[in-house]
C-alpha positions as CSV (number, residue, x, y, z in Angstrom):
1,N,0.0,0.0,0.0
2,V,1.1,3.6,-0.6
3,A,0.4,6.6,1.6
4,K,0.9,10.2,0.6
5,V,1.9,12.9,3.1
6,T,2.2,16.5,1.9
7,L,4.2,18.9,4.0
8,E,3.3,22.6,4.0
9,G,5.7,25.4,4.9
10,S,3.5,26.5,7.8
11,D,3.2,23.0,9.3
12,T,4.2,22.6,12.9
13,I,5.7,19.5,14.6
14,A,2.2,18.6,15.8
15,D,0.9,18.9,12.2
16,L,3.5,16.6,10.9
17,E,2.8,14.1,13.7
18,N,-0.9,14.2,12.9
19,K,-0.3,13.7,9.2
20,L,2.0,10.8,9.7
21,T,-0.5,9.2,12.1
22,S,-3.3,9.7,9.7
23,A,-1.3,8.1,6.9
24,L,-0.5,5.0,9.0
25,V,-4.0,4.5,10.3
26,D,-6.2,5.6,7.3
27,Q,-4.1,4.9,4.3
28,L,-1.8,2.0,5.3
29,D,-4.1,0.2,7.8
30,M,-1.2,-0.1,10.3
31,G,-3.3,1.0,13.3
32,A,-5.0,-1.1,15.9
33,E,-8.3,-2.7,14.9
34,E,-11.5,-0.9,16.1
35,T,-12.4,-4.0,18.1
36,N,-9.3,-3.6,20.2
37,P,-10.2,-1.8,23.5
38,N,-6.8,-0.2,23.4
39,A,-7.2,1.1,19.9
40,T,-7.3,4.8,20.7
41,T,-4.2,4.7,22.9
42,V,-2.3,2.5,20.4
43,N,-3.1,4.7,17.4
44,D,-2.3,7.9,19.3
45,N,1.2,6.6,19.9
46,L,2.1,5.3,16.5
47,V,4.1,8.5,15.8
48,T,5.8,10.2,18.8
49,F,8.0,13.3,18.7
50,V,10.8,13.1,21.3
51,E,11.0,16.3,23.3
52,D,12.3,14.9,26.5
53,P,14.7,12.0,25.9
54,I,14.1,9.0,28.2
55,G,16.6,6.5,26.7
56,G,16.1,3.5,24.4
57,D,14.3,4.4,21.2
58,Y,13.5,7.8,22.7
59,A,17.1,8.8,23.4
60,V,17.5,11.5,20.7
61,E,15.8,14.8,21.2
62,G,14.0,16.3,18.2
63,T,13.3,13.0,16.5
64,F,10.2,11.1,15.5
65,V,9.7,7.5,16.5
66,I,7.3,5.7,14.1
67,Q,5.8,2.3,14.9
68,G,3.2,0.0,13.4
69,A,0.4,-1.9,15.2
70,V,0.5,-4.8,12.8
71,L,2.5,-8.0,12.7
72,G,5.0,-9.2,10.1
73,D,6.4,-7.3,7.1
74,K,3.1,-5.3,6.9
75,S,4.8,-3.0,9.4
76,N,7.7,-2.2,7.1
77,L,7.8,1.4,6.0
78,T,9.7,2.8,3.0
79,F,9.9,6.5,2.6
80,V,10.2,8.0,-0.9
81,G,10.3,11.7,-1.6
82,D,12.3,14.8,-2.1
83,E,15.9,14.1,-1.1
84,A,16.3,17.3,0.9
85,V,13.1,16.5,2.9
86,L,14.2,12.9,3.6
87,S,17.6,14.2,4.6
88,A,16.1,16.7,7.0
89,L,13.9,14.1,8.6
90,G,16.9,11.8,9.0
91,I,15.0,8.6,8.8
92,T,16.8,5.7,10.5
93,Q,15.5,2.1,11.0
94,I,15.5,1.2,14.7
95,Q,14.1,-2.3,14.4
96,E,13.4,-4.4,11.3
97,A,10.0,-6.0,10.9
98,Q,9.9,-9.7,11.2
99,D,7.5,-12.1,9.5
100,S,4.9,-13.5,11.9
101,S,4.0,-17.2,11.7
102,L,0.6,-18.7,12.4
103,N,-0.3,-22.4,12.7
104,V,-3.5,-22.9,10.8
105,R,-5.6,-26.1,11.1
106,V,-8.5,-26.7,8.8
107,T,-11.4,-29.0,9.5
108,D,-14.8,-29.6,7.9
109,A,-17.4,-27.7,10.0
110,H,-20.1,-30.2,9.2
111,T,-18.4,-33.5,9.8
112,G,-15.4,-32.5,11.9
113,E,-13.1,-34.2,9.4
114,F,-9.5,-33.0,9.4
115,I,-8.6,-31.3,6.1
116,G,-5.0,-30.2,6.6
117,E,-2.8,-27.7,8.3
118,D,0.1,-25.4,7.6
119,V,2.3,-22.7,9.1
120,V,1.5,-19.4,7.5
121,T,4.3,-16.8,7.3
122,D,3.0,-14.5,4.6
123,N,-0.6,-14.1,5.7
124,R,-1.8,-16.5,3.0
125,L,-2.9,-20.1,3.4
126,R,-2.1,-22.1,0.3
127,N,-2.7,-25.7,-1.0
128,V,-4.6,-26.8,2.1
129,I,-8.1,-26.3,0.7
130,E,-8.1,-27.5,-2.9
131,G,-8.5,-24.6,-5.3
132,V,-8.7,-22.0,-2.5
133,D,-6.2,-19.5,-1.0
134,V,-7.2,-18.0,2.3
135,I,-5.9,-14.6,3.4
136,I,-5.2,-14.7,7.2
137,N,-5.2,-11.6,9.3
138,P,-2.3,-12.2,11.8
139,E,-3.7,-9.6,14.2
140,S,-6.6,-12.1,14.9
141,A,-4.1,-14.2,16.9
142,A,-2.7,-11.4,19.1
143,D,-3.7,-8.4,21.1
144,V,-1.7,-5.1,20.8
145,T,-1.1,-2.6,23.6
146,F,1.2,0.4,24.0
147,E,3.5,-0.1,27.0
148,N,6.6,1.8,28.0
149,G,6.9,3.4,24.6
150,K,6.6,0.2,22.6
151,M,3.9,-1.7,20.8
152,V,3.5,-5.0,22.7
153,F,1.9,-8.0,21.0
154,T,0.4,-10.6,23.3
155,D,-0.7,-14.0,22.0
156,K,-4.4,-14.6,22.5
157,L,-5.2,-17.5,24.8
158,G,-6.4,-20.6,23.0
159,A,-7.1,-21.0,19.3
160,E,-9.0,-18.4,17.3
161,E,-11.7,-20.0,15.3
162,A,-13.2,-18.8,12.0
163,F,-15.8,-20.3,9.8
164,L,-15.3,-20.2,6.0
165,H,-18.2,-20.8,3.6
166,I,-16.9,-22.0,0.3
167,K,-19.2,-21.7,-2.7
168,D,-18.7,-23.3,-6.0
169,N,-18.9,-20.6,-8.6
170,A,-17.9,-22.7,-11.5
171,T,-19.9,-22.3,-14.7
172,K,-21.6,-25.5,-15.8
173,A,-21.8,-26.3,-19.5
174,A,-23.9,-29.1,-21.0
175,V,-22.0,-31.3,-23.3
176,G,-24.5,-34.0,-24.1
177,A,-28.2,-34.7,-24.5
178,N,-28.5,-36.8,-21.2
179,E,-28.6,-35.8,-17.6
180,G,-25.3,-35.3,-15.9
181,Q,-23.3,-34.7,-19.1
182,V,-21.8,-31.4,-18.0
183,I,-18.4,-30.0,-17.4
184,D,-17.4,-27.3,-14.8
185,I,-15.6,-24.3,-16.2
186,S,-13.8,-22.3,-13.4
187,I,-11.1,-19.7,-13.5
188,G,-9.6,-18.5,-10.2
189,R,-9.3,-14.9,-9.0
190,L,-6.5,-13.4,-11.0
191,D,-6.5,-9.8,-9.8
192,T,-3.7,-8.3,-7.7
193,V,-5.3,-9.4,-4.5
194,G,-6.0,-12.9,-5.6
195,M,-2.4,-13.3,-6.7
196,G,-0.9,-11.6,-3.6
197,I,0.8,-8.7,-5.5
198,D,-1.4,-5.9,-4.3
199,G,1.0,-4.6,-1.7
200,I,4.4,-5.0,-3.5
201,N,6.8,-2.1,-3.9
202,V,10.3,-1.7,-5.4
203,A,11.5,1.2,-3.3
204,T,14.5,-0.7,-1.9
205,F,16.7,-3.6,-3.0
206,E,15.2,-6.0,-0.4
207,D,11.6,-5.0,-1.4
208,S,12.5,-5.6,-5.1
209,Q,13.8,-9.1,-4.3
210,K,10.6,-9.9,-2.5
211,A,8.6,-8.4,-5.3
212,I,10.3,-10.6,-7.9
213,T,9.4,-13.7,-5.9
214,K,5.8,-12.7,-5.6
215,L,5.6,-11.8,-9.3
216,D,7.1,-15.1,-10.3
217,M,4.4,-16.8,-8.2
218,A,1.7,-14.6,-9.9
219,L,3.0,-15.6,-13.3
220,E,2.8,-19.3,-12.3
221,Q,-0.8,-18.7,-11.3
222,I,-1.6,-17.1,-14.6
223,S,0.1,-19.9,-16.6
224,A,-1.8,-22.5,-14.6
225,A,-5.1,-20.7,-15.2
226,R,-4.3,-20.4,-18.9
227,A,-3.5,-24.1,-19.1
228,T,-6.8,-24.9,-17.3
229,A,-8.8,-22.6,-19.6
230,G,-7.1,-24.0,-22.6
231,A,-7.9,-27.6,-21.6
232,Q,-11.5,-26.6,-21.0
233,M,-11.7,-24.9,-24.4
234,N,-10.3,-28.0,-26.0
235,R,-13.0,-30.1,-24.3
236,L,-15.7,-27.8,-25.5
237,E,-14.3,-27.8,-29.0
238,Y,-14.1,-31.6,-29.0
239,T,-17.7,-31.7,-27.8
240,I,-18.9,-29.3,-30.5
241,T,-17.1,-31.3,-33.1
242,N,-18.6,-34.5,-31.8
243,L,-22.1,-33.0,-31.7
244,N,-21.8,-31.8,-35.3
245,T,-20.7,-35.3,-36.4
246,T,-23.6,-36.8,-34.5
247,R,-26.0,-34.4,-36.2
248,E,-24.6,-35.2,-39.7
249,N,-25.0,-38.9,-39.0
250,M,-28.5,-38.4,-37.8
251,V,-29.4,-36.4,-40.9
252,S,-27.8,-39.0,-43.1
253,A,-29.7,-41.8,-41.4
254,E,-33.0,-40.0,-41.6
255,S,-32.4,-39.5,-45.3
256,R,-31.7,-43.2,-45.8
257,I,-34.8,-44.1,-43.9
258,R,-36.9,-41.7,-46.0
259,D,-35.4,-43.1,-49.3
260,L,-36.1,-46.7,-48.1
261,D,-39.8,-45.7,-47.3
262,I,-40.3,-44.2,-50.8
263,A,-38.8,-47.3,-52.5
264,Q,-41.0,-49.6,-50.5
265,A,-44.1,-47.5,-51.2
266,S,-43.3,-47.5,-54.9
267,S,-42.9,-51.2,-55.0
268,D,-46.2,-51.8,-53.1
269,L,-48.0,-49.3,-55.5
270,A,-46.7,-51.2,-58.6
271,A,-47.9,-54.5,-57.2
272,Q,-51.3,-53.1,-56.4
273,Q,-51.6,-51.7,-59.9
274,V,-50.8,-55.1,-61.5
275,L,-53.4,-56.8,-59.3
276,L,-56.0,-54.1,-60.2
277,Q,-55.4,-54.5,-63.9
278,S,-55.6,-58.3,-63.6
279,A,-58.8,-58.1,-61.7
280,T,-60.3,-55.7,-64.2
281,A,-59.4,-58.0,-67.2
282,M,-60.8,-61.0,-65.5
283,L,-64.0,-59.1,-64.7
284,A,-64.4,-58.0,-68.3
285,Q,-64.0,-61.6,-69.5
286,A,-66.6,-62.8,-67.0
287,N,-69.0,-60.2,-68.2
288,Q,-68.7,-61.4,-71.8
289,I,-69.7,-65.1,-71.0
290,P,-73.5,-64.3,-70.7
291,S,-73.4,-62.5,-74.1
292,Y,-71.8,-65.5,-75.7
293,A,-74.4,-67.8,-74.3
294,A,-77.2,-65.5,-75.6
295,Q,-75.8,-65.5,-79.1
296,L,-75.7,-69.3,-79.1
297,L,-79.4,-69.5,-78.1
298,Q,-80.4,-67.2,-80.9
């Protein structure tokens, strides 16, 4: 994510502190969640101007101490701007953000059957639920408080449960004349969020290296999706070709049947005509017999 902070010539230290805090909370989502009872205290201390040095991170008078209330590399900050401004701010990293790890166990909510488990280090559960990646919020497993000038994360007692309803959004295409002759056509979510590249940046060498890895994974997802789509298109094309062949065979068979019916009917008609002509001739001959007898009597 990217946040923009604009400094005015008339800004005071308090104005800069408020702008930085607003950027962290509103633009970068690095503040405490609203459900946290300590959210106000935590967010008010994300940016602190050191007026009275007390040692530790607050040992240098006239400096800002900036912290994040989120776990893992989501709390990494990279400042980009005018070189003179950055030099004047004198930004120095005090503590590097570390990846958080969560042990995620998946079971079927209906049957209780164990599905799988994995250790999540990049807030994304992969390859446990077939065809589904789950984005995990690491803050769901810890409470954050502000104590003695530091953000303190405390593991929540017990396991945090969440229910996930998975709906099959695959498009079904009929490929036959009978019930059940269908194929499922599905393409995964291929936007920046779905591929996990919505928050990458290349401001530093380290960030660039991480971005390359994420982009490689995204390209693999795209290649896999294209292969799946290509296979499904091939199946549809084969089905269309097969249906066209079946149609041609049916038309040809119907034509043969009709030709056979006409031939049979013509043969029957000829036979009936012969019988009719024979019967007519025999009847004519039978009618002449009485006249022959009458002539003989005369």
